[in-house]
C-alpha positions, 0 to 999 in steps of 0.5 A: 041175617042171623047165623044159619045152622048148617050141620048139627049131629052126634055120632056114636063111635063106641058104647061110651064114645061119641063125636058131636059136630055143630057148624054155623054160617055167619053173616060175616067172619068173626074178629080175627077170622077169614071165614064166615063159619063158627064151629064146635067139634067135640069128642065126648066120653059118655062113661064120665071117666076123666077126660082132658078138656082141651082146645086144639088150634086148627088151621082152617082151609075149608069146611070139608077139610076141617071135618076130615082133619077132625076124623083123623084126630079122633083116630089118633086119640083113640089109638093113643089115649 
């Protein structure tokens, strides 16, 4: 079984900002992981202004909680750039 794409979308948040989410279900967890998901969550500035390219460590409990936490982080980042 290959990885199965479960979720893939880009949502515009403002004239120059959007979030992008991609989630795959893997046939088995990746090394060092206890869940069968691979995901990419991104907050992107479409103005091509300087953005710090950061990876944030997240504790995975469930896919719905991961998405809730990402939305909460986006709200924080937009409030405190």
